[in-house]
C-alpha positions as YAML, in Angstrom:
chain: A
units: angstrom
residues:
- id: 1
  name: MET
  ca: [12.13, 7.33, 7.92]
- id: 2
  name: TYR
  ca: [10.20, 3.97, 7.81]
- id: 3
  name: ALA
  ca: [8.98, 2.14, 4.92]
- id: 4
  name: ALA
  ca: [5.98, -0.56, 4.42]
- id: 5
  name: VAL
  ca: [5.79, -2.68, 1.34]
- id: 6
  name: ARG
  ca: [2.79, -4.80, 0.86]
- id: 7
  name: ARG
  ca: [2.69, -7.47, -2.19]
- id: 8
  name: TYR
  ca: [-0.69, -8.47, -3.59]
- id: 9
  name: GLU
  ca: [-0.80, -11.80, -5.80]
- id: 10
  name: GLY
  ca: [-3.51, -12.93, -7.84]
- id: 11
  name: VAL
  ca: [-4.89, -9.65, -8.39]
- id: 12
  name: THR
  ca: [-7.95, -10.02, -10.94]
- id: 13
  name: ASP
  ca: [-8.30, -6.66, -12.22]
- id: 14
  name: THR
  ca: [-4.79, -4.66, -11.86]
- id: 15
  name: ALA
  ca: [-6.48, -1.30, -13.76]
- id: 16
  name: GLU
  ca: [-9.35, -1.14, -11.65]
- id: 17
  name: ALA
  ca: [-7.26, -1.77, -8.59]
- id: 18
  name: GLY
  ca: [-5.17, 1.00, -9.62]
- id: 19
  name: ARG
  ca: [-7.92, 3.27, -10.20]
- id: 20
  name: LEU
  ca: [-9.62, 2.51, -6.50]
- id: 21
  name: VAL
  ca: [-6.20, 2.82, -5.20]
- id: 22
  name: SER
  ca: [-5.38, 6.44, -6.67]
- id: 23
  name: GLU
  ca: [-8.96, 7.76, -5.89]
- id: 24
  name: GLY
  ca: [-9.67, 6.35, -2.41]
- id: 25
  name: PHE
  ca: [-6.71, 5.04, -1.05]
- id: 26
  name: VAL
  ca: [-3.82, 7.73, -1.77]
- id: 27
  name: PRO
  ca: [-6.06, 10.56, -0.11]
- id: 28
  name: LEU
  ca: [-6.17, 8.42, 3.19]
- id: 29
  name: MET
  ca: [-2.13, 7.94, 3.14]
- id: 30
  name: ARG
  ca: [-1.86, 11.59, 2.68]
- id: 31
  name: GLN
  ca: [-3.68, 12.37, 6.00]
- id: 32
  name: VAL
  ca: [-1.12, 10.01, 7.94]
- id: 33
  name: PRO
  ca: [1.07, 12.20, 10.18]
- id: 34
  name: GLY
  ca: [4.54, 12.06, 8.41]
- id: 35
  name: PHE
  ca: [3.50, 10.87, 4.90]
- id: 36
  name: VAL
  ca: [6.34, 10.99, 2.83]
- id: 37
  name: ALA
  ca: [5.49, 9.04, -0.73]
- id: 38
  name: TYR
  ca: [3.23, 6.13, -1.62]
- id: 39
  name: TYR
  ca: [3.46, 4.01, -4.60]
- id: 40
  name: TRP
  ca: [1.21, 1.31, -6.21]
- id: 41
  name: VAL
  ca: [3.19, -0.76, -8.88]
- id: 42
  name: ASP
  ca: [1.66, -3.13, -11.08]
- id: 43
  name: ALA
  ca: [4.41, -5.78, -11.64]
- id: 44
  name: GLY
  ca: [2.78, -7.82, -14.17]
- id: 45
  name: ASN
  ca: [1.29, -11.35, -13.82]
- id: 46
  name: GLY
  ca: [-1.46, -10.54, -11.31]
- id: 47
  name: VAL
  ca: [1.24, -8.72, -8.96]
- id: 48
  name: MET
  ca: [0.56, -5.46, -7.60]
- id: 49
  name: ILE
  ca: [3.22, -3.99, -4.83]
- id: 50
  name: SER
  ca: [2.61, -0.90, -2.51]
- id: 51
  name: THR
  ca: [5.40, 1.18, -0.70]
- id: 52
  name: SER
  ca: [4.35, 3.58, 1.60]
- id: 53
  name: VAL
  ca: [7.12, 5.97, 3.22]
- id: 54
  name: PHE
  ca: [6.92, 7.79, 6.54]
- id: 55
  name: GLU
  ca: [8.99, 9.75, 8.80]
- id: 56
  name: ASP
  ca: [8.42, 7.48, 11.45]
- id: 57
  name: GLN
  ca: [7.43, 4.10, 12.45]
- id: 58
  name: ALA
  ca: [3.80, 5.24, 13.95]
- id: 59
  name: GLY
  ca: [3.03, 6.33, 10.21]
- id: 60
  name: ALA
  ca: [4.49, 3.17, 8.53]
- id: 61
  name: GLU
  ca: [2.02, 1.24, 10.96]
- id: 62
  name: GLU
  ca: [-0.75, 3.36, 10.39]
- id: 63
  name: SER
  ca: [-0.34, 2.91, 6.82]
- id: 64
  name: VAL
  ca: [-0.47, -0.79, 7.09]
- id: 65
  name: SER
  ca: [-3.45, -0.53, 9.26]
- id: 66
  name: ARG
  ca: [-5.42, 1.47, 6.88]
- id: 67
  name: ALA
  ca: [-4.35, -0.58, 3.95]
- id: 68
  name: ALA
  ca: [-5.77, -3.68, 5.69]
- id: 69
  name: ASP
  ca: [-9.11, -2.15, 6.21]
- id: 70
  name: PHE
  ca: [-9.01, -0.19, 2.91]
- id: 71
  name: ALA
  ca: [-8.36, -3.40, 1.08]
- id: 72
  name: ARG
  ca: [-11.24, -5.28, 2.96]
- id: 73
  name: ASP
  ca: [-13.68, -2.60, 2.26]
- id: 74
  name: ASN
  ca: [-13.14, -1.74, -1.38]
- id: 75
  name: LEU
  ca: [-10.90, -4.28, -3.11]
- id: 76
  name: ALA
  ca: [-11.87, -7.65, -1.47]
- id: 77
  name: SER
  ca: [-13.11, -8.80, -5.07]
- id: 78
  name: LEU
  ca: [-9.87, -7.69, -6.78]
- id: 79
  name: LEU
  ca: [-7.36, -8.88, -4.05]
- id: 80
  name: PRO
  ca: [-8.28, -12.48, -3.47]
- id: 81
  name: ASN
  ca: [-5.08, -13.26, -1.16]
- id: 82
  name: PRO
  ca: [-4.02, -11.49, 1.88]
- id: 83
  name: PRO
  ca: [-0.75, -9.45, 1.20]
- id: 84
  name: GLN
  ca: [2.73, -10.02, 2.22]
- id: 85
  name: VAL
  ca: [3.81, -7.23, 4.44]
- id: 86
  name: THR
  ca: [7.14, -6.08, 5.21]
- id: 87
  name: ALA
  ca: [8.36, -2.94, 7.33]
- id: 88
  name: GLY
  ca: [11.20, -1.41, 8.69]
- id: 89
  name: GLN
  ca: [13.58, 1.61, 8.86]
- id: 90
  name: VAL
  ca: [14.76, 3.05, 5.80]
- id: 91
  name: VAL
  ca: [18.77, 2.92, 6.02]
- id: 92
  name: ALA
  ca: [19.55, 4.38, 2.73]
- id: 93
  name: SER
  ca: [17.61, 6.68, 0.15]
- id: 94
  name: ALA
  ca: [18.50, 8.96, -2.91]
...
């Protein structure tokens, strides 16, 4: 399995960002081949973190690409800063 984690800082409206992600982005993630799970976390103080888990690296890379497109097209006013993206192979899970 592979995972991609994106950290967004300076989020201007976390509730609205959560609503848009839930209604618009989560359905896109479910369409990516190898989808396992997706989480959007409000870490407080204008920080939100997303975690995408896929069966393979191609799915994780596709999620990063789709996230960038979705954020640009739908969340630009809420996410003023580019995310910090980290991706890699899952080496342990529960």
